[in-house]
C-alpha angles and dihedrals in degrees: 000000000000117000118239091213114098107252120236089233110187115233119216106246109227133171103256128246090170101183091049090075091050092047092050086056092069106018098115100125117094117243117257116250111259111259116244118239119241118281112275095032109138119246116270091253091056092046089051090051090054091047091052090048092050091052099035093115093047092049091049092052092045090055090048090052090051093047128019093009094057112092126183108323092007140278109314120208126212124264091271093048093256122133112261117247095249091052090047091054092048092049092047091052095045096044100034095241136129118254089249091055091049092052091047093049090046091055091047092048091053093046091049093050094245089121125035127189117222113181089341093304118118115235130176112262120232089253091062091054090052096034100110099036106035117065092190091057091053092048093047090050092053092046089053088054091046091052088055094050092128089067093054095082134022113256117252116285110269096021110140119226092243096058092041089055090049092052091049089052091049097048095082088065090052090049091050090053091049091049097046092046089059090205144041117329123201115248091230089063091049091049091050091051092047091052091049093048094048089048089052092050092052092045090053088056091044092247129140108277114258121232139036121353113239091229094064101024092114093057101036125095120209123342131311116267121247121233090276093055105249120128125221088240089060091045091050088050089052094048094050091046092051091048088051090052092057092046101254098114131057112237109196100202143051125006091340095072089093088065089080087069095043095260122161112297107220118219121246112289094042099066102055094267119103099186133278122063127324136193118283096014125277092302103042088243140071095255136077131201137180123242119234088262090050092050092048094048094048090047091052092051092048090050091051091052092046093050092050093045091051095048118111094252097041087238099191091065097037131095118263091259094051091046093051092048089051090050095047094090095047124095115248097265098054089038091058089051089054092048092052093048091050091047093048090063094055141056109263095236095051092045092052093051092048092051092048090049088057090047089057091058128096099260108095094194091057089048091059094042091050090060090047088055090048088058087064089055093055123177097006089064096052099092093049092045091051089053091048089056087075091064111087095218093051100033099093092048092045093049092051090048092051093046092054092042090055090057101268121150109261089222093059098032092099088068089078090069123090118234090259093049092048090051091049089052091049091054092045092051091045088055089054091050092047092050099044110017146063122278094243090059089057090055091050089049087075087076092069095057116114093217119096099224141025096246090052091047092051091048093053094041089055090051099046095073100220110170091228096050096108095048092047094050093046091050091047092050091051092049102043116097095209107090095201094049091044090053092051091050092050090050090052090050091051092049092052091046094051095039093245126149 
């Protein structure tokens, strides 16, 4: 005979990965097989070795900043994130570098995620902790630097911000051509493509096309100057030089020859180039070619775009909400690929705001997935996520995101939540499971509660004030096989619904 007294059923205390339960509720689609890189691509271990070599100076400075360079409360950067002059002098003396080299390595370390600034204080990024043992961390760090190639060299003198932005937007097409050509490409072909792409961008904005006029093309040399006085030829020279600086392009002469073998890519100022354009192009020849790291990175980005474009919802062109719904049935790995492809097609700030707008909606599953997608954004999302932490519905997700972003272990990140916040998150995740999953998953979701017993859980769930509390408790009561526990849960749901104690 079943007792009518609610049982003090012990709950297994587990470190929470709250959204994992919601994702299991809908993860029925098989993962796609991993695409194979093009023939001739070095093994991941060799690519990681090249990435570590390219960022050796940045990693060395990051370790100095975490050790000897940290004084008192830590090494504090300037308002613009730059290293203060006194710290530059100390680093130069300790590491045997020039001040210019220190500043360059500092910028590269920040761009690669080896150093992160929290409240102006430099802290080692998670990639630095995993740098020597995790090949994926080294490759992701180099890709982050590669994505920021336009910051590696100053733009040519006189280049206006509008045309520089257009060239930066056009460079992915040039990189695709270099990758698909699988060999050297003449600079004249790259310049032609750059002119066409910039003209397309201006046409899309209903502006006068940029570049040579067809009427005098046979007598013109180079490209027309923009209003600020920089030619597209000079801007192409700048772009290829910056890509060489980060290790994506093969320079066939001078100190860069070692780059063919993955040797350390020195920042600008150490290789004989001090920025701007230089005679003979960045390579001393009329051809350009990607390094193995450059080929691999471009291939990865093309695969991401192809996967998103081939997905049922056409994620890359969809809104954030539609993209997240399309990713809900994917396992975490393929879903992250979809997030990155979607993000690559948008400005980081706009993408973050769109994802947070979805998180503020009523669908709890999309709320959790939005913060998973924000993990793919990384540091650019931090200010907006910190602001979102002031919103009760987003606070638990934002605090977990910030804890992991600051280098915390994902398994212990839930410890940053208060008891009330953890209970709110449990109810929110239960709502996602109830809306999108099977009833048995909702029963198993009890295991992720921080409370030690069902009566204590029900007491705190009633007090937390989540708007979906009643629906969650009713669904749990209907799904649970224990009649006495189900009755207690239904009673709790009724009390919440009627406002009782």
